[in-house]
C-alpha positions in Angstrom: 0.0 0.0 0.0 1.2 3.5 -0.7 1.0 4.8 2.8 3.0 1.8 4.1 5.6 2.5 1.4 5.6 6.2 2.4 6.1 5.2 6.0 9.1 3.0 5.1 10.5 5.7 3.0 10.3 8.1 5.9 12.4 5.9 8.1 15.3 6.0 5.6 14.7 9.7 4.9 14.8 10.6 8.5 17.9 8.5 9.1 19.7 10.4 6.3 18.5 13.7 7.7 19.8 12.8 11.2 23.1 11.7 9.8 23.4 14.9 7.8 22.5 17.0 10.8 25.2 15.2 12.8 27.7 16.0 10.0 26.9 19.7 10.4 27.3 19.5 14.1 30.7 17.7 13.9 33.1 19.2 16.5 35.8 19.6 13.9 33.4 21.4 11.6 32.2 23.7 14.3 35.7 24.5 15.4 36.7 25.1 11.8 33.8 27.5 11.3 34.8 29.3 14.5 38.4 29.7 13.4 37.3 30.8 9.9 35.1 33.5 11.5 38.0 34.5 13.8 40.3 34.9 10.7 37.7 37.0 8.9 37.3 39.2 12.0 41.1 39.6 12.2 41.2 40.5 8.5 38.6 43.2 9.1 40.5 44.4 12.2 43.7 44.6 10.2 42.0 46.7 7.5 40.7 49.1 10.2 44.1 49.4 11.8 45.8 50.0 8.4 43.1 52.6 7.6 43.7 54.3 10.9 47.5 54.3 10.4 47.1 55.9 7.0 44.8 58.6 8.4 47.2 59.1 11.3 50.2 59.5 9.0 48.5 62.0 6.9 47.5 64.1 9.9 51.0 63.7 11.4 52.6 65.0 8.2 50.1 67.9 8.1 50.7 68.9 11.7 54.5 68.7 11.2 54.3 71.0 8.2 52.2 73.5 10.0 54.5 73.4 13.1 57.5 74.0 10.9 55.7 76.9 9.2 54.8 78.5 12.5 58.4 78.0 13.8 59.6 79.9 10.8 57.0 82.7 11.4 58.1 82.9 15.1 61.8 83.0 14.1 61.1 85.7 11.6 59.1 87.7 14.2 61.9 87.3 16.7 64.5 88.5 14.2 62.3 91.5 13.3 62.0 92.4 17.0 65.7 92.2 17.4 66.5 94.3 14.4 63.7 96.8 14.8 62.7 97.0 18.4 59.2 98.5 18.9 59.2 102.1 20.1 55.9 102.4 21.9 54.3 100.3 24.6 51.4 99.6 22.3 53.7 98.2 19.7 55.5 96.1 22.3 52.3 94.7 23.6 51.1 94.0 20.1 54.3 92.1 19.1 54.3 90.2 22.4 50.7 89.2 21.9 51.6 87.9 18.4 54.6 86.0 19.7 52.6 84.5 22.6 49.9 83.4 20.2 52.4 81.7 18.0 54.0 80.0 20.9 50.7 78.8 22.2 49.7 77.4 18.9 53.1 75.7 18.6 52.7 74.1 22.0 49.3 72.7 20.9 50.8 71.2 17.8 53.7 69.7 19.8 51.2 68.2 22.2 49.2 66.8 19.3 52.3 65.4 17.7 53.3 63.7 21.0 49.8 62.2 21.3 49.8 61.0 17.7 53.2 59.4 18.1 51.9 57.5 21.1 48.8 56.4 19.2 51.0 55.4 16.2 53.1 53.2 18.5 49.9 51.6 19.9 48.6 51.0 16.3 51.9 49.4 15.3 51.8 47.1 18.3 48.2 46.2 17.6 49.0 45.5 13.9 51.9 43.2 15.0 49.6 41.4 17.5 46.9 40.8 14.9 49.4 39.4 12.4 50.9 37.1 15.0 47.5 35.9 16.2 46.1 35.5 12.6 49.2 33.6 11.5 48.9 31.2 14.4 45.2 30.6 13.8 45.7 30.2 10.1 48.2 27.4 10.7 45.7 25.7 13.1 42.9 26.3 10.6 44.8 24.7 7.7 45.8 21.6 9.8 42.2 21.2 11.0 40.8 21.7 7.5 42.9 18.8 6.2 41.7 16.6 9.0 38.1 17.6 8.5 38.2 17.1 4.7 39.1 13.4 5.3 36.3 13.1 7.9 33.8 14.8 5.6 34.8 12.6 2.6 34.1 9.5 4.6 30.8 10.9 6.0 29.7 12.0 2.6 30.0 8.4 1.3 27.8 7.1 4.0 25.3 10.0 3.6 25.1 9.2 -0.2 24.4 5.6 0.7 21.6 6.6 3.0 20.0 8.9 0.5 20.3 6.3 -2.2 18.4 3.8 0.0 15.7 6.4 0.6 15.5 7.2 -3.1 15.1 3.5 -3.9 12.3 3.2 -1.4 10.6 6.3 -2.8 10.3 4.9 -6.3 7.2 3.0 -5.3 5.4 6.1 -4.1 3.2 8.2 -6.3 4.6 11.6 -7.2 1.6 13.5 -5.8 1.9 11.7 -2.5 5.7 12.3 -2.4 5.2 16.0 -3.2 2.7 16.4 -0.3 5.1 14.6 2.0 7.9 17.0 1.2 5.5 20.0 1.7 4.6 18.8 5.1 8.2 18.1 6.0 9.0 21.8 5.6 6.9 22.5 8.8 6.6 19.2 10.6 9.3 16.7 11.5 8.7 13.9 11.1 6.1 14.4 8.4 4.1 11.3 9.3 2.7 10.1 12.6 0.9 6.9 13.7 -2.5 7.0 15.1 -2.4 6.2 18.9 -6.0 5.4 19.9 -7.8 8.6 19.1 -4.7 10.8 19.2 -2.1 11.9 16.7 1.3 10.3 17.5 3.0 13.4 16.4 1.4 16.2 18.5 -0.6 13.9 20.9 -3.8 15.9 20.2 -7.2 14.2 20.1 -8.6 13.8 16.6 -12.2 14.7 15.6 -14.4 11.7 14.9 -14.7 12.6 11.2 -11.0 12.5 10.8 -10.8 9.1 12.6 -13.6 7.8 10.4 -11.8 8.9 7.3 -8.7 6.9 8.3 -8.4 3.5 6.8 -5.7 1.2 5.4 -6.1 2.6 1.9 -4.0 5.1 0.0 -5.8 8.3 0.9 -3.8 10.9 2.7 -5.4 12.1 6.0 -3.7 14.9 7.9 -3.8 15.7 11.5 -6.2 18.7 12.1 -3.7 20.2 14.6 -0.1 19.6 13.3 -0.8 18.7 9.7 1.2 15.5 9.7 0.1 12.6 7.5 -1.7 10.1 9.8 -0.7 6.5 9.4 -2.4 3.3 10.5 -0.2 0.2 9.6 -1.9 -2.2 7.3 -3.0 -5.4 9.1 -1.3 -8.4 7.7 -2.7 -11.9 7.9 
């Protein structure tokens, strides 16, 4: 009977699914994915550090140029004061104010340069640390990947065998019934459930009398009103 064949098919189908799920949860695979994500994160971190270093170097060069220019202006002002001393108090105060302003700006630039040099050293250390950590993880990743590839190859052979068994069992099932089974499988696992008394063996909910009356050992698909699984009553054999 078609429903019996579909039930048998489901056993092989579920076994293949469980095995494939186990492959995805393999400790080596999970560790490999974790190391891959770490390497990607380190690559992104390296790009950010390199970008920050580039911005820092540009700013450092601009501040140095401006500091050099101001030092030249201050030197020129000092020479002018030495060669042509101001004659009035107003001129002295004006020249002193100009010199003090230049000196204050220079001090700010010097402080900024010192801060940027310190930040630059920190970025350099961070860059070295990232490279060292990434290199170590990459070596571990490559070694684990080689091991996992062997594991995956062996597991894939078994998975293909399980799927082939399910496919062979499924050849006896009508396409429309198989299509409905696969639709139900998208929202209910397993897609079929035995009838236990007046209850669905999948969700354990009581079935209406009309649904129970509709159930028989024929090939009609009867679905649980609650969970949508295909209800199955094994064919009685003499």
